[in-house]
LODRENSE-977469 format. One line per 8 residues: their letters; for each residue x, y, z of N, C-alpha, C, O. Coordinates in pm, 1 decimal. Each point is the difference from the previous one (the first is absolute). Layout:
BEGIN
a> X,Y,Z,X,Y,Z,X,Y,Z,X,Y,Z; ... $
//
This chain:
BEGIN
mrrcprgl> 1803.4,524.2,2597.1,-52.2,-119.4,-67.6,113.3,-72.9,-69.6,70.8,58.2,-82.2; -53.6,-185.5,114.9,101.7,-80.3,-65.6,-53.5,-52.1,-131.5,-121.2,-6.9,-20.6; 212.3,-29.9,-68.7,-40.8,-54.0,-129.8,69.7,-132.5,-21.9,117.7,-16.7,32.2; -191.6,-76.1,-86.8,58.8,-126.2,-39.6,55.9,17.3,-139.8,-17.8,106.6,-58.9; 86.5,-209.2,1.4,59.0,13.4,-133.8,-103.5,42.0,-101.9,-118.5,-30.9,13.4; 165.8,104.1,-119.2,-81.3,51.6,-109.2,-91.4,113.1,46.5,-93.7,37.2,-70.6; 120.2,16.2,186.4,-71.0,118.3,41.8,-141.0,-23.5,49.1,-77.7,95.2,6.3; 40.5,-218.0,29.1,-134.8,-25.5,46.9,-8.4,36.0,147.5,81.7,-47.4,78.9 $
plfvgprr> -178.2,129.9,-39.3,-7.0,42.6,139.1,-40.7,-113.5,90.5,-85.3,-81.8,-34.6; 148.0,77.5,152.8,-33.9,-101.0,99.0,-112.0,46.2,92.0,-55.7,-80.2,75.1; 21.4,211.4,-80.3,-105.3,54.6,82.7,24.5,-29.6,147.7,-89.6,-45.6,71.1; 209.4,71.3,-26.9,31.0,-18.5,141.1,23.2,135.1,61.8,44.8,93.0,-67.1; -74.6,-81.3,193.4,15.2,125.9,70.6,96.1,-13.4,114.7,85.2,-88.9,-1.5; -95.8,174.8,101.4,92.7,-1.6,112.3,-6.7,-130.9,76.0,-104.2,-65.4,3.7; 216.1,27.2,57.4,7.4,-123.1,77.6,-78.0,15.9,128.4,3.6,105.9,62.7; -74.5,-210.6,-22.8,-77.0,2.4,122.3,61.1,-92.6,104.0,112.5,-47.3,-16.4 $
sshhqqqs> -185.9,22.0,121.9,54.2,-75.4,112.9,35.3,-140.9,-41.2,-52.3,-52.5,-98.3; 143.2,-9.4,175.7,58.2,-128.4,-39.0,-97.5,-115.1,13.5,23.0,-105.2,-59.6; -134.2,120.3,137.6,-88.5,-114.1,18.2,-76.0,-34.5,-126.4,-64.4,-104.7,-6.2; 70.6,192.1,-96.9,-64.0,-30.3,-128.9,91.1,-82.9,-89.7,-43.2,-43.3,-106.8; 168.3,20.0,146.8,97.6,-57.2,-91.5,-5.3,-152.0,-5.2,64.8,-59.6,-86.0; -140.3,-5.9,175.5,-9.7,-144.0,-3.4,-79.8,-43.8,-121.7,-110.4,49.3,-23.0; 165.0,-141.0,-54.5,-69.1,-49.2,-118.1,-87.8,-117.9,37.9,39.2,-84.7,80.2; -158.3,80.0,-138.3,-88.9,-112.6,25.9,47.5,-120.8,-78.6,57.0,16.8,-107.8 $
ppplhppa> -78.6,-139.4,158.2,45.0,-120.2,-71.3,-75.7,-17.2,-129.4,-115.7,41.0,-9.5; 179.1,-101.8,-92.3,-68.3,-21.9,-128.0,-115.5,-97.1,17.2,3.8,-84.5,89.4; -105.8,94.6,-172.7,-114.2,-91.7,11.2,41.6,-142.3,-30.2,89.6,-24.1,-80.8; -156.7,-71.6,147.6,33.9,-140.5,-20.0,-41.2,-47.8,-138.3,66.2,-85.7,-58.6; -174.2,140.0,6.8,-50.0,-42.0,-131.3,-19.6,124.3,-85.7,-111.0,52.4,-8.4; 218.5,-4.4,-55.6,-12.8,122.1,-80.4,-94.2,-22.3,-116.6,-5.2,-110.7,-53.7; -69.8,212.5,12.7,-92.4,-13.0,-113.7,75.5,-9.4,-130.3,122.7,8.7,-2.5; -196.1,-26.3,-105.7,61.4,-6.2,-132.8,68.8,131.4,-31.2,-29.9,103.6,59.4 $
irgeeeea> 124.3,-110.1,-155.6,78.7,118.5,-33.7,-89.9,116.8,-37.4,23.1,112.3,44.7; -124.1,-136.8,-125.2,-87.0,109.6,-42.5,-70.5,60.7,120.3,-11.1,122.1,10.9; -36.6,-207.3,79.5,-64.2,51.6,119.6,95.7,80.0,85.9,-38.2,101.1,59.0; 162.8,-146.0,-51.8,100.3,72.6,76.9,25.6,136.8,-61.0,14.6,98.5,72.4; -9.2,-91.4,-205.1,23.9,128.6,-65.4,-116.1,95.6,23.9,20.9,119.5,20.4; -143.3,-171.9,-22.8,-115.5,85.9,25.6,1.8,51.0,143.4,-29.5,116.9,24.8; 64.0,-204.1,69.8,8.2,42.3,139.2,112.0,101.3,19.0,-15.1,97.6,73.6; 128.1,-121.6,-141.0,111.9,93.1,11.9,-35.8,135.8,-58.8,40.2,103.6,52.9 $
rawlqehv> -115.7,-104.1,-162.2,-39.2,128.1,-59.2,-93.5,76.3,93.4,11.6,121.7,14.3; -104.6,-193.6,49.1,-88.9,65.4,96.1,79.6,54.0,118.5,-28.9,108.0,51.4; 129.1,-184.2,-9.1,87.9,44.6,109.4,73.9,127.0,-39.4,8.5,94.8,78.1; 45.0,-93.3,-200.2,71.1,118.4,-46.5,-94.8,118.8,-13.4,34.2,112.3,36.9; -154.3,-138.2,-90.3,-95.5,108.9,-18.0,-35.9,64.5,133.2,-21.1,121.1,7.6; 14.4,-201.5,96.0,-29.4,54.2,133.3,107.2,99.6,42.9,-31.2,106.7,53.0; 158.3,-142.2,-76.2,109.3,89.9,38.1,5.5,122.2,-91.9,32.4,110.1,44.5; -64.0,-129.6,-172.0,-2.2,113.5,-92.6,-109.0,98.8,40.7,23.6,120.8,4.8 $
dravaegr> -143.0,-172.6,24.5,-109.8,87.7,41.9,36.4,75.7,127.1,-33.2,117.6,15.0; 101.6,-185.7,76.1,40.2,65.9,124.0,101.6,109.8,-28.0,-4.5,107.0,60.7; 97.3,-134.8,-154.4,100.6,100.8,-34.1,-64.7,123.4,-61.8,41.8,112.7,26.8; -144.4,-134.2,-110.0,-70.9,112.9,-61.0,-77.6,76.8,105.8,1.8,123.1,1.9; -70.5,-196.3,86.8,-80.1,65.0,103.9,86.7,82.5,94.2,-43.9,104.1,48.9; 166.4,-149.2,-22.9,89.5,71.1,90.9,81.6,106.8,-71.2,80.4,68.9,62.7; -100.7,-54.5,-194.0,70.2,103.8,-73.8,142.5,-33.4,-36.9,74.4,88.3,-42.7; -33.5,-214.5,58.0,136.8,-38.1,-34.5,15.9,-29.1,-148.6,111.6,0.7,-52.0 $
qpqavaay> -222.7,-26.4,-16.7,2.3,-23.7,-144.0,-123.6,64.8,-61.5,-107.8,-5.4,59.2; 121.2,66.9,-177.4,-118.3,53.6,-68.1,-80.7,-111.6,-65.4,52.2,-108.3,-26.5; -177.6,135.3,1.4,-87.7,-99.4,-61.0,48.2,-38.3,-139.5,-17.8,-114.3,-42.0; 78.9,208.7,-30.6,47.6,-29.0,-135.7,106.9,-108.4,1.2,1.6,-86.7,-87.5; 87.4,91.0,185.9,104.8,-102.3,10.3,-62.0,-135.4,30.3,40.0,-101.2,-57.5; -137.5,98.8,147.7,-66.3,-125.6,33.5,-70.6,-58.5,-121.8,5.8,-120.8,-22.7; -72.8,205.9,-56.4,-69.5,-48.2,-119.7,98.6,-52.9,-103.4,-26.5,-100.9,-65.4; 141.0,169.0,50.2,102.0,-45.1,-95.1,55.4,-135.8,41.1,17.5,-88.5,-83.8 $
fdgllddr> 9.8,72.6,211.5,54.5,-125.8,49.3,-101.1,-112.7,-17.4,37.4,-112.3,-33.6; -166.5,141.9,56.4,-104.1,-100.5,-18.3,-8.9,-41.8,-146.4,-23.0,-117.0,-30.4; 41.5,214.5,-61.1,0.6,-32.7,-141.7,115.9,-90.0,-38.8,-14.5,-87.0,-85.8; 130.1,107.7,149.0,114.8,-86.3,-26.7,-30.4,-144.0,38.3,40.2,-92.4,-70.6; -110.0,72.3,180.6,-32.8,-135.5,43.0,-93.3,-68.0,-99.6,4.9,-121.9,-16.3; -90.4,200.4,-50.6,-88.1,-57.6,-101.9,77.3,-38.5,-125.5,-30.2,-101.1,-63.4; 129.7,181.8,27.6,72.6,-20.0,-125.5,117.2,-96.2,12.7,41.0,-60.0,-99.4; 13.7,44.2,219.0,121.8,-79.7,18.5,-24.8,-112.2,100.3,12.4,22.2,120.4 $
pelrayvr> -47.4,-142.6,-167.4,-28.4,-110.0,93.2,116.9,-31.2,92.4,-20.9,-41.3,114.1; 144.9,60.5,-162.3,114.3,-32.0,85.4,5.2,89.2,123.0,51.0,-40.7,104.3; -103.9,163.0,-116.1,-1.1,88.7,116.3,-91.3,-54.6,108.9,28.6,15.3,118.7; -138.9,-79.3,-158.7,-88.5,-59.3,100.0,71.3,-112.1,74.4,-21.4,-19.0,119.7; 106.4,-55.3,-190.9,77.5,-104.7,66.6,99.6,60.7,98.5,22.8,-55.7,107.4; 36.3,169.4,-143.3,93.8,65.0,91.3,-71.7,51.6,124.4,53.6,-7.3,110.6; -174.1,59.1,-128.7,-78.2,45.1,115.8,-31.5,-118.1,90.7,5.4,11.6,122.4; -38.5,-126.0,-183.4,-26.6,-120.1,79.8,123.3,-40.0,79.9,-10.8,-35.3,117.4 $
darqqlgg> 128.7,40.8,-180.9,122.8,-34.4,70.6,27.7,97.8,113.8,42.0,-39.8,108.6; -66.1,168.5,-135.1,23.8,100.0,104.4,-91.0,-24.1,119.5,42.8,12.5,114.8; -167.0,-46.6,-141.6,-93.4,-27.0,110.2,44.0,-121.5,79.7,-8.9,-0.6,122.8; 56.6,-102.8,-192.4,46.6,-119.2,69.9,121.8,30.5,86.0,13.3,-53.6,110.0; 75.4,139.1,-159.2,117.3,37.7,78.1,-38.8,73.4,127.8,58.1,-23.1,106.0; -156.1,111.4,-117.0,-39.0,81.1,115.2,-90.9,-75.0,96.0,-8.2,35.4,117.6; -60.0,-138.0,-165.9,-92.8,-70.1,86.0,-111.2,93.2,43.9,-62.8,65.0,-83.6; 37.7,-57.5,211.7,-103.1,89.0,51.4,52.7,132.1,50.0,-71.8,73.0,68.3 $
tdpralta> 196.8,-40.0,-100.8,61.4,122.3,50.2,-43.9,121.1,-81.1,-1.7,-3.7,-123.0; -33.4,109.9,192.1,-29.5,126.8,-66.0,129.3,52.8,-60.0,98.6,14.5,72.2; -95.4,15.4,-203.9,125.4,48.7,-60.2,56.5,122.5,69.7,121.5,20.2,0.5; -207.9,62.2,58.6,48.4,120.7,66.3,69.6,-31.4,131.7,69.3,85.3,55.4; -87.2,-207.2,-5.1,63.6,-38.2,125.2,140.0,-56.7,-20.7,69.3,-29.4,97.4; -26.6,13.5,-222.4,132.1,-55.8,-27.5,109.2,100.7,33.6,-16.5,120.7,-17.7; 127.3,-172.7,65.9,116.7,84.8,18.4,62.9,27.6,-135.5,-34.9,-63.4,-99.6; 127.6,157.9,96.2,68.3,30.6,-125.9,72.9,-122.9,-52.7,1.5,-24.5,-120.7 $
hqqrtaad> 58.9,-53.0,210.5,70.7,-121.7,-41.5,-97.9,-100.7,-59.4,29.6,-61.8,-102.3; -145.3,44.6,164.8,-99.0,-94.1,-52.4,-53.3,45.0,-135.4,-25.0,-82.7,-87.7; 7.7,212.7,70.4,-44.4,51.5,-129.2,102.9,-29.2,-108.3,-35.2,-42.6,-110.0; 163.0,65.7,141.7,105.7,-27.2,-98.9,5.9,-148.2,-33.0,15.8,-37.3,-116.2; -28.5,-47.7,218.2,5.6,-144.3,-23.1,-114.2,-46.1,-90.6,21.4,-77.6,-93.1; -142.5,125.9,120.8,-114.8,-38.0,-82.9,16.4,50.4,-142.8,-30.7,-71.6,-95.3; 79.5,195.7,80.2,20.3,55.6,-134.2,107.7,-76.7,-75.5,-13.0,-22.3,-120.4; 120.1,-18.8,190.2,107.5,-75.4,-65.1,-49.8,-135.6,-49.0,33.7,-42.6,-110.5 $
rlarrmss> -113.1,-24.7,191.7,-54.0,-129.8,-42.0,-88.1,15.5,-123.6,8.7,-78.8,-94.1; -92.8,180.5,95.9,-87.1,22.9,-114.7,80.8,38.0,-123.3,-33.5,-40.0,-111.4; 140.2,117.6,131.3,84.9,40.4,-112.3,66.8,-120.6,-63.7,10.0,-8.0,-122.4; 36.1,-86.2,204.6,64.5,-120.3,-55.1,-99.4,-81.6,-81.8,35.0,-51.2,-106.4; -157.9,38.6,154.5,-101.8,-74.8,-74.9,-29.5,68.8,-132.5,-6.1,-65.9,-103.8; -12.1,197.0,106.1,-31.9,73.4,-121.8,116.3,-4.6,-98.1,-21.2,-13.8,-120.5; 144.2,25.3,171.0,117.5,-5.1,-87.4,14.3,-136.8,-64.9,34.8,-10.5,-117.6; -61.9,-94.6,194.9,9.0,-135.6,-54.3,-102.6,-21.5,-110.9,31.5,-58.9,-103.4 $
daaarllr> -154.2,106.5,124.6,-103.3,-14.7,-102.6,34.8,79.7,-125.4,-19.1,-47.8,-111.8; 70.2,169.3,130.8,37.3,82.6,-115.2,112.7,-65.6,-79.1,-1.2,0.7,-123.1; 99.2,-57.8,194.8,111.1,-67.0,-67.4,-49.0,-120.9,-78.8,48.0,-25.7,-110.4; -143.0,-48.5,166.4,-53.3,-116.9,-70.3,-72.4,41.2,-127.6,13.3,-66.3,-102.9; -90.2,175.6,108.6,-70.0,46.3,-120.7,98.6,46.7,-106.1,-18.5,-26.5,-118.7; 123.5,96.4,161.9,100.7,44.9,-95.9,71.7,-118.4,-63.5,29.5,1.8,-119.5; -1.2,-105.3,199.7,67.6,-117.8,-53.6,-88.1,-71.3,-101.5,49.1,-45.5,-103.3; -178.7,35.4,131.5,-90.6,-63.1,-95.4,-4.0,77.8,-130.5,4.0,-58.7,-108.1 $
ahnedtha> -11.8,190.5,118.2,-3.4,82.4,-121.0,129.8,-13.5,-78.6,-1.1,-5.2,-123.0; 113.5,-0.5,195.4,130.0,-15.6,-67.2,7.4,-135.0,-71.4,46.4,-7.6,-113.8; -92.1,-98.9,180.3,3.9,-132.4,-62.2,-89.8,-5.7,-122.9,36.8,-58.5,-101.8; -155.2,119.6,111.7,-89.6,2.2,-115.4,66.7,70.3,-118.2,-5.5,-48.0,-113.2; 68.1,161.3,140.7,64.4,76.5,-106.7,117.9,-76.5,-58.6,17.3,-4.2,-121.8; 64.3,-56.9,209.0,116.8,-75.1,-46.6,-41.5,-118.2,-86.7,57.9,-23.4,-106.0; -158.5,-51.0,151.6,-44.5,-117.0,-75.6,-62.2,40.0,-133.7,19.6,-68.1,-100.7; -94.2,177.9,99.6,-59.7,45.8,-125.6,107.9,40.4,-100.0,-10.4,-30.5,-118.8 $
rqhahdgt> 114.2,99.4,167.1,110.1,38.0,-88.7,72.8,-123.4,-53.3,39.0,-4.0,-116.7; -20.9,-96.6,202.7,67.5,-121.4,-43.6,-83.2,-72.4,-104.9,54.2,-51.8,-97.7; -186.4,48.2,117.5,-86.1,-64.7,-98.9,5.9,73.8,-133.1,5.1,-62.5,-105.9; -5.9,195.7,111.3,7.0,77.5,-123.7,133.3,-20.0,-71.1,7.7,8.8,-122.5; 98.0,-35.9,200.6,133.6,-14.3,-59.1,20.7,-137.3,-62.4,46.4,-9.5,-113.7; -80.4,-97.8,186.8,30.9,-133.9,-51.8,-118.7,-96.1,2.8,15.8,-117.9,-31.6; -134.5,166.6,69.1,-117.9,-86.0,-1.7,-16.1,-89.2,119.9,-87.8,-86.3,0.6; 170.1,104.2,102.3,-11.6,-83.1,119.6,-135.0,24.0,67.5,-30.5,113.6,36.2 $
ptgeaywv> -51.2,-218.3,-18.3,-130.0,21.0,65.4,18.0,32.1,147.4,85.2,-57.6,67.6; -165.0,148.9,-19.7,10.3,40.6,140.6,-108.6,-62.4,85.8,19.2,-17.2,120.3; -133.5,-17.0,-179.8,-110.3,-49.5,79.4,-69.5,108.7,78.3,-92.1,-28.5,76.6; 134.6,154.4,-94.2,-57.5,110.7,75.9,-55.9,107.7,-92.6,-116.4,38.4,11.4; 200.2,9.9,-103.0,-38.1,114.0,-83.8,-83.8,-47.5,-118.3,43.1,7.5,-115.1; -162.9,-56.2,145.1,-82.0,-58.0,-106.1,-39.6,103.6,-104.1,-23.7,-33.6,-116.0; 16.5,162.6,158.6,-41.1,103.2,-96.3,106.0,20.0,-108.1,-30.3,52.8,-107.0; 154.6,-94.4,133.7,106.1,6.2,-100.1,3.5,-129.5,-79.5,5.5,2.3,-123.0 $
eaggtlas> -8.6,-114.9,192.6,20.0,-129.0,-64.6,-119.7,-42.7,-85.0,17.2,-72.2,-98.3; -137.5,115.4,134.4,-119.3,-49.2,-67.7,-47.6,91.3,-111.1,-101.7,-27.9,-63.6; 172.8,136.1,39.2,-48.0,97.7,-96.7,-24.3,-56.8,-137.8,-94.3,42.0,-67.2; 177.2,-137.5,21.8,-17.0,-55.5,-133.4,-77.7,-129.1,-2.3,-11.7,-62.5,-105.3; -41.8,20.6,218.7,-69.7,-128.4,7.3,-146.4,16.8,36.8,-88.3,-38.0,-76.9; 62.1,94.2,193.1,-138.0,9.4,47.0,-83.1,97.3,-82.6,-121.7,-15.8,-10.2; 185.9,116.0,-48.7,-74.9,99.9,-75.9,-11.8,-34.2,-147.4,-65.3,73.4,-74.3; 125.7,-181.4,29.9,-0.4,-33.1,-142.1,-123.0,-82.2,-36.4,-22.8,-104.7,60.6 $
pavprrvk> -57.5,148.9,-157.7,-116.1,-79.0,-42.5,38.7,-126.9,-74.2,-84.4,-86.9,-21.6; 212.3,74.8,-18.2,43.5,-118.7,-72.6,29.0,-117.4,92.8,12.3,-113.3,-46.7; -1.1,138.0,177.2,32.0,-106.3,95.3,-129.6,-62.0,51.0,-88.4,72.3,45.9; 75.2,-205.3,-53.0,-123.9,-65.5,44.6,-28.2,26.8,147.5,91.3,24.6,78.9; -218.9,-29.7,-43.5,-41.4,23.6,137.7,68.8,-97.9,96.1,42.7,39.1,108.6; -32.1,-166.7,-149.1,60.2,-100.9,87.1,143.7,36.2,35.4,42.4,-16.0,114.4; 32.8,65.4,-214.1,139.1,38.4,24.4,6.6,120.1,94.1,85.1,5.7,88.8; -175.2,89.4,-108.8,-0.8,117.2,87.9,-27.3,-39.8,144.5,63.8,50.3,92.5 $
devlrdmq> -159.5,-141.2,-74.1,-30.9,-44.9,135.2,120.4,-69.5,63.1,28.0,19.3,118.3; 43.1,-100.0,-196.9,117.6,-69.1,52.4,110.0,98.9,37.6,64.5,-13.7,104.0; -43.8,113.7,-190.1,101.5,101.0,29.1,-34.3,74.9,128.4,86.6,23.1,84.4; -212.4,14.2,-70.4,-41.9,73.6,118.5,16.2,-85.3,125.5,45.0,49.5,103.3; -81.3,-176.7,-111.8,15.9,-88.8,115.7,146.7,-19.0,34.8,36.0,-1.9,117.7; 49.3,-12.2,-219.2,142.9,-16.0,25.9,57.3,122.3,71.4,78.7,-13.4,93.7; -118.1,131.2,-138.0,52.7,121.1,62.7,-49.5,12.9,143.2,73.9,44.4,87.9; -198.4,-82.8,-64.4,-52.2,6.6,135.1,69.4,-101.0,90.8,18.4,25.5,119.0 $
adrqatsp> 19.8,-139.8,-174.8,63.8,-103.1,81.1,145.4,32.8,29.4,49.8,-32.7,107.7; 19.4,96.8,-201.6,143.7,22.0,14.4,35.6,126.2,76.9,108.9,8.9,56.6; -198.2,88.1,-53.7,35.1,125.9,64.6,12.2,-17.6,150.7,-60.2,-90.1,58.3; 138.4,176.8,3.3,15.8,-4.2,144.2,-131.0,35.4,68.3,-79.5,79.0,-51.0; 58.8,-138.8,166.7,-124.9,23.9,72.3,-15.3,145.5,41.5,-111.8,49.2,15.0; 224.0,19.7,3.6,-5.3,139.5,44.7,3.8,99.0,-115.1,-1.4,121.0,22.4; 6.2,-171.0,-145.3,6.4,90.7,-113.9,-130.1,77.3,-14.7,-107.8,-57.4,15.3; 116.1,187.6,-44.8,-122.5,77.9,-19.4,-60.7,-17.5,-138.3,-98.0,67.1,-32.3 $
afdeppet> 153.6,-155.8,-50.7,-44.5,-11.1,-138.5,-149.4,-28.8,-11.2,-68.9,59.5,-82.9; 18.9,-150.2,165.9,-140.3,-37.9,-8.0,-77.3,41.9,123.9,-111.9,-46.5,21.9; 169.7,133.0,58.6,-70.3,45.7,119.8,-128.1,72.6,-38.2,-2.2,78.6,-94.6; -102.8,-105.2,167.8,-126.8,69.7,-20.0,-39.0,67.1,130.7,-3.7,-65.7,104.0; -25.3,194.0,-107.2,-37.1,68.3,124.0,-119.5,-68.0,65.4,-93.2,-40.1,-69.8; 93.6,26.2,201.3,-115.0,-63.8,66.0,-130.2,73.4,-25.8,-107.3,-60.2,3.1; 116.5,191.8,-29.0,-121.5,75.3,-29.3,-66.4,-48.8,-128.4,-122.5,1.9,-12.0; 205.6,-46.5,-85.4,-55.6,-49.6,-125.9,-80.3,-127.2,21.9,-110.6,-14.4,-52.1 $
atlaakda> 166.9,-78.2,129.8,-71.8,-124.0,28.6,-127.3,27.3,79.7,-103.1,-63.0,-23.4; 110.5,156.6,117.3,-118.0,34.0,79.8,-110.1,57.8,-87.6,-117.1,-35.7,13.7; 156.2,126.2,-104.7,-98.8,61.7,-88.5,-60.1,-102.7,-94.9,-119.7,3.6,-28.3; 203.5,-95.7,-21.3,-50.9,-103.2,-90.5,-99.3,-91.6,71.0,-96.6,-46.6,-60.5; 121.0,21.1,190.0,-91.6,-85.5,75.6,-134.2,68.0,23.7,-103.0,-66.5,11.3; 104.7,199.5,-3.8,-123.3,73.6,28.3,-73.7,42.5,-126.6,-122.3,13.5,0.3; 196.7,7.6,-108.1,-58.2,56.3,-122.2,12.9,-100.8,-113.6,109.9,-23.4,-50.4; -221.3,-35.9,10.3,2.5,-101.1,-106.1,44.7,60.4,-132.4,68.9,-66.2,-77.6 $
nfaqhlre> -106.7,190.2,50.5,39.5,63.9,-125.4,150.8,20.5,-6.3,61.5,-19.6,-104.8; -2.6,58.9,216.3,145.1,19.0,2.6,72.4,-133.6,-15.7,101.5,-8.1,-69.1; -153.3,-96.1,132.8,60.1,-132.5,-14.3,-6.1,-46.4,-145.2,95.8,-58.1,-51.1; -209.1,83.9,-15.6,-12.0,-35.7,-141.2,98.4,79.7,-84.3,56.5,-52.7,-95.9; -35.5,179.3,130.8,96.8,83.6,-71.3,140.3,-59.7,10.1,73.3,-2.0,-98.9; -35.4,-46.1,216.2,131.6,-61.9,16.4,12.4,-125.4,-85.2,104.2,-23.6,-61.3; -210.7,-57.6,57.1,3.5,-121.1,-82.6,11.9,34.7,-147.8,71.8,-67.2,-74.1; -141.6,171.6,30.9,7.9,41.6,-140.1,140.5,47.2,-34.4,48.6,-26.4,-110.1 $
qrrrllrp> 16.5,94.6,201.0,136.9,45.3,-24.2,92.2,-118.6,-24.8,79.6,0.8,-93.9; -90.7,-102.0,178.0,87.7,-116.1,-15.9,-35.9,-77.5,-127.6,88.6,-49.2,-69.9; -217.1,38.7,40.5,-40.8,-72.0,-120.8,49.7,72.0,-124.6,42.3,-65.1,-95.6; -46.4,195.6,94.6,49.0,77.2,-115.0,150.9,-18.1,-15.7,51.2,-6.0,-111.8; 19.1,-2.7,224.1,144.9,-18.1,-6.6,36.2,-135.5,-58.7,97.4,-11.5,-74.3; -175.2,-91.3,107.3,38.8,-135.9,-36.1,-65.1,-52.3,-127.9,41.8,-103.5,-51.8; -142.1,172.3,0.6,-69.4,-55.5,-115.5,90.6,0.7,-124.1,82.5,90.2,-14.3; -96.0,-187.9,-75.0,90.4,-12.1,-114.0,-38.8,86.1,-119.4,80.1,16.2,-92.0 $
ddwld> -201.5,39.7,91.1,-41.8,75.4,-117.3,49.0,144.1,8.7,71.6,36.8,93.1; -110.7,43.6,-190.2,46.8,138.0,-8.4,-48.5,78.9,121.4,-119.8,3.2,28.1; 212.2,60.3,43.8,-33.5,71.0,123.5,-10.2,150.3,-21.2,-10.8,75.1,96.9; 14.1,-30.1,-221.8,2.3,143.7,-26.5,-138.6,59.3,-20.4,-10.6,118.6,-31.5; -96.4,-196.4,48.3,-133.9,54.8,-21.4,-43.5,85.3,118.9,-110.4,54.5,-0.2 $
//
């Protein structure tokens, strides 16, 4: 069994005859990204189930890998990319060279994403340190810059709203400062009580009166 980067099993077995190696052409009208990820997950699950049935992988490994896909959305994107690379080819029909090529492509994508996340974290840390040193606004680290403004009952509500809008306007579009998990928005849309809870949180943050009650 070959492994892709980070030790994730590819669930591939012995190479088969060469007539399986032809890749099917990509669809003319690919579905939305979310639909593609769901299809890719079903495609992967089919190969995982086959690996378990043939005794090449234990059920515990398959369950662990399935849990990773639930916890790590980026892994679902990598599975989608792997499926697109393989097209309609059975992974077990790949030659050793084709397996290495597919793994290398996936490794480059994963390495690039990891580097981008590290760079964002480094920039956030650098800008926060600079703000703490000389007060330079970053437009990103609002939890540092707003500590003496948004939480102060002495600051009028209008000023707090302006400060919050300014920070939202100035921060980089890719900054995680105001990122909200999609699950939160989904839950708020389905649960009126949870949506009200979110509104109360923001109102408590911005209100000008004593917030210690």
